[in-house]
Residue, then its C-alpha position, 0 to 999 in steps of 0.5 A: x489559546x488556539x486549538x485546531x478542530x478535528x476538521x482543520x486537523x484532517x484538512x492539514x493532514x490531507x496535504x501530507x497524504x497522497x498526490x504522490x508522483x508517478x515514476x516512469x521507470x526505464x529498464x532492459x531485459x537481457x540487453x534488449x530494447x528499453x521498456x517502461x513501467x509506471x510506479x506510484x511513489x507511495x514512499x513519499x507519504x507522511x509516514x513513508x507508506x501507502x497505508x497513510x491513505x487508508x488510515x486517514x480516510x478511515x479515521x475521517x469517516x469514523x470522526x464523521x460518523x461518531x464511531x471515533x469520539x474526541x480523545x477515543x483510543x484507536x486499536x488495531x492489529x497490523x504487520x507494521x505499515x498500517x500500525x505506523x500510519x494509525x499511530x502517527x495520524x491518530x496522534x496528530x488528531x489527538x488520539x491514543x493508539x494501541x497496536x497488536x503486531x506479530x513479534x517477528x516484524x522488523x525492529x524498525x517497525x516496532x521502534x517507529x510505533x513506539x516513537x509515536x507514543x503508542x502502546x505496542x503489544x507483540x504477539x508470538x506465533x504460539x499466541x496466534x501470530x497475525x490471526x492472534x493479533x487480530x483476535x487480541x485487538x478485537x478483545x481489547x477494543x471490546x473491553x475498552x470504553x470508547x475504543x475504535x477498531x479500524x478493522x483494516x482487513x474487513x473495512x470497505x473504507x480501506x478500498x474506498x480510500x484508494x478508489x477516491x485517491x490512488x486510482x484517480x491520481x494514476x488516471x490523471x497522471x497518465x491522461x496528462x500525457x495522453x496514456x491509457x493504462x493496460x494493467x494495474x499490479x499491486x501486492x496484497x496485504x489488506x487488498x485495499x490498493x488493488x481493489x479500490x484503485x482497480x475499481x476506479x481504473x476499470x470504471x474508466x477503462x473496462x479492458x484493464x487487467x488487474x493483477x494481485x501479487x503474492x510471494x511465491x514462497x507463501x501463495x496464500x491467495x492461490x491456495x486459499x489459506x496460509x502456506x509456507x513463510x516469506x520475507x516480503x513484510x506487509x503482504x500475504x498476512x496468513x489469510x485472504x482479507x474479507x475486502x479482497x474479491x478475487x472474482x473481480x481480479x485477474x490472475x495472481x502473480x507470484x514473486x520469489x521473496x529473494x528476487x524481490x529483495x534483489x530488485x529492491x536493492x537494485x532500485x536503491x543502489x542503481x536509481x537512488x529509489x529507497x523502497x521496500x521489499x514489496x516494491x521490488x516484488x511489485x516491479x517484478x510482477x509488473x514486468x511479468x504482466x508486461x511480457x504477457x501483454x506486449x513490451x509496449x503495454x502500459x503497466x502501473x504498480x506502486x512502490x508501497x513504502x520506503x526502505x527505512x523500515x527494513x534496515x535490520x532485515x535481509x534487504x541490507x544483506x547479500x542475497x544469494x542469486x538463484x537460476x530462477x531469479x529475474x532480477x539479474x537479467x534486468x538492467x535499470x536504465x533510469x526514471x523520471x517523475x511526473x505529477x499533476x495536481x488540481x483541486x477539482x472535486x467530482x463525485x467519487x461514486x461516478x468515476x466517469x464524471x472526473x474530467x480527463x487530467x484531474x483527480x478528486x480531492x476528497x471531501x473533509x469533515x465539517 
């Protein structure tokens, strides 16, 4: 009977994670001249979100170090996408998974986690909400022999995943068309995307602006603690993650959750891009940054996940338009996708060693 080794399984999964197209989105504001923004289509990853990158990298490192033993249980607290990634990738690698998650996340998130054969423990606000989920996951892992806790909010391997893949891919795809990025914009859930990809891009282009995005309805990054509530699932999870270093970033961009919903609806209905609410927020934030830097500025963001996890939420309901919303002033004109893939490895600790036009294919476990 043929049995794949852990190394073979990881190598196989690498084909399904990352190397996503970079979309060139054309739009106009209030009938003005056409402008362009760039967005990584992370909704095309294995489980439909950018979290696959981080989950696969963390699991690979845990297997290499022996923290995750054959058949060992993976335990994590999540607001959804990370849990789905760990469930699918964990099962593909032969591990049982237990997920702790706030009970107000979308029905699709809960159903998907269960569909991957994971055990899910829903945590109410009375039980501590997201912070309670983290505490309960830590307690469960400590009491379970051989359990591995990825600890996504404090694990620097989260940022490293994006330093090794997302950042180099963006750089290579832009360099293939002789374009230099002026800014990178991304919503902060764990913060791994903005920190990891941002560090790589800044190493290649020191003048780049790096802007984290948060809901205007719950400005956790700006306030330093949980404020209010919002509908952009996956970002602003009640606290500032340990891996987020605001002193390395530029100003925080705030986006109203209703405006983000309107933009995500427009991306689907007008361009056929079925992305989630945070993608709408990221695009609106990128537009703000471009207005600050100039209409010709090259601003890059990510479409973090697909819309399929939000079909029971306000994303598919009529959203009231308010005077302060920016989306009604935007006309989406179209998009094109570009990609450039090359199996050239370089030292990820030295971004300058990457040849122009190429990105890293990370080393796999032996």
